[in-house]
Phi, psi and omega in degrees: 000135181246131180265110176230107185232154166223170187299331183290333181256009177294328184287339178254016185292118176273101187284339187306310181295334180286332177292332180271354187294145174283343181278119182298328179293322178290320176297320179300319177300318179295317181297317180298318179298314182288337173290316181285329185222078181305144182226105183297336182292335182238022180303315180298320178294323176300309180301318180293339183274343182287113184294139178264340177250119186246129184254341180212172185294330179292322176291326176297320179296315178297319179298318178305313181287331173296320178289324176299313179296320178299314180299315181295318178294323179296320177299322181283318189264331183082164184296337180299339181281352182258136174285167177299324178297319179294319178298317179295323178299317178293319178296319179296317178299320180298330180283338185263339185286149180298135180292157176060036174242167177299323179294321177299314179300313179300314181296318178298321178295315180297313181298325179292339180270348181256000000 
């Protein structure tokens, strides 16, 4: 999948396939979009797309923005919008992330709200 966007087609951007992408850059595009334009209809899919096992710095960067988008959507939707599985996934992720990082801070903040 190739991400080719300009400002005119951002409003019709179907973010869903990008959340499932194996390409970290495509997931990052989806996270940035959902950070700027939260969408309660796909909040669960957003949470499910944030990888819990990170192998390189680029995936850490994408995860950071996935967590930023999750946090912003959580503020809008509240914890009631998350299933028990999603909550457990976030708690599990919080246990695996390196301590004293921005991602650690975000996850601790998110987990405290769920």
